[in-house]
N, C-alpha and C positions, 0 to 999 in steps of 0.2 A: 777805554775811550778811543773812538775812531776819529781821525782828523785827516784832512788833506795835507800831506807832508810834502813840501817843496824842497826839502833837503837841508841837512846841516852843513855848516862850513866851519872848519877848524882854522883859526887864524893866529898868527904870532906877530901881528902888526902893531899892537899897542905897546908903548913903552912907559915905564914909570919915570917921570922927570927927575925924581929925587935920587933914585938908585941907578937909573940907566938900564935896569933889567927889563926883560920882556915878560909880558903877561899873556898867557894863553887864554883865549876866550872861545866860546862856541856860539855860533849864530845859526838859528834855524827859523825857517819861514813856513807859514801855513795860512789857510783861508779860514776866516770866521764863519762858523756854521750858524744857521738860523736859530737853533735851540740855545745858543749862547747869548742871544740878545733879549732885551726886556721890552716892555710895552712902549718905551720911548725909542725903540728901534736901534739902540746902541748896545754894546757888549755890557752885560750885567757885571757890576763891580767884582763880585767874588770869582768870576771866571778869569780875572787877571792872575789870581793865585794859581789857578789851573795852568795858565800859560807859563807861570814861573816854574811849575813842576815839569812841564814839557822841556823847558830850557835846561833845568837841572838834570833831568834824566839823559838828555842828549850830551850834556857836558860830561857827566860821569861815564857814559858809554864811550865817548871819544877819548877820555883819559885812560880807558882800559879797566874801569871798575863796573862790574855787572851787579845791579841791584838783586836780580833773581838769585845769583850765586850767593850773595851775602845772606839773603833770607833763608836759602836752603841750608846754610851753615849756622843758622840760628842768630844772626845779627840783623840789625835794622837801623835806619836813620829816621828820626822823627823830628818834625818841626817843633822847635821850642820858642821861636820868635819869628814874626812876620811883619813886614812893613811894606805898604804900597802907597805911592804918591800918584794920584790920578791927574793927568795933565790935559788930555784931549780924548774924546770918544772914538771908538772904532765901531763900524757898522757891519751888518750882514754882508758877506761876500768880499769884504776887504781882505787883502793880504797883509798879515802882520809879521814882524820879525822880532824874535826874542834873542837878545844878546846876553849871554851868561858868563860871568867871570867869578873867580874864587880869590877874593882879596885876603882872606884870613882863615887859618885853621889852627887847631891845637890837637893834642892826642885824643880828646873826647868829643870835639865839636868842629863843625865846618860852617863858614859863612859863605853864602852865594849872593852876588849882586846881579840885578837884572835891569835891563832897559828894553822896553817894548816900543818898536817903531812902526809907523804906518808904511806899508810897501815892503818890497823885497830888498833887504839890506838896511844899513843904518843911516841912509841918507834922508829918509822921510821924517816927518814930525815925530817928536817923542810923545807917546801916548801915556806911558806909565813907567815908573821906575821904582825900585825898592830892593829889599833883601830878605833873605830867610837865614836863620841859624838852625842847623840840624845837629841833634845829639845822637851819638852812637850808643845803641843799647844791645844787650845780650838777649837771649830767648826769655829770660825772666823779667825783662823790661827794666833792667838795672843799667845805669851808665857804665860804660866799659871803654877802655882805651881801644882805639882803632887798631886792629892787627896790622902789622907791617905790610902784609900782603895787599891791603887796600890803601894804606897810607903812602906807600912808595909811588904808585902812579899819580896820586894827588900831589905829592911833592914835586914830581917831574913836571906836572902841569901848572904849577903855581910859582913861577919864578918872581913875579912882581908883587906889588902891594896894593895898587889901585887900578880901577877900571877908568880909562880915559875915554870920555864920550866925545864923538864928533858931532857937534850940533850946528 
């Protein structure tokens, strides 16, 4: 997939009000391409899941986990649950921002939370929010504990419990 990438931003500015811990999040912005829109001229609903994937990949990359390296070593993350809440439409050539956070993980699965905003940054209207749960599999497609090599950077990147949205 090719997209106009306006750059990721790694932030430690969100805090969990209950624990006082910081939650790392990744923010990345890009422009909506014509092929992502439908006949009603808005982003087709399934493309928001692709936007979630963009956010997830940038989050993992910034946390120090390389999908390509995991796959070369015979491991993979697969989506076992996805939820998207559509709030407002985006249109061709709009800049959208995907904010990704990791509120929960265990030794075999990871949950990512997403918020997609209109414009660069999280100041614009909320377009879509949701989450995915990813399971860690070995080359035989069997659930497997996440090797410490990959879990350690995720632990370092996940100090808090909730993504606090600025609306």
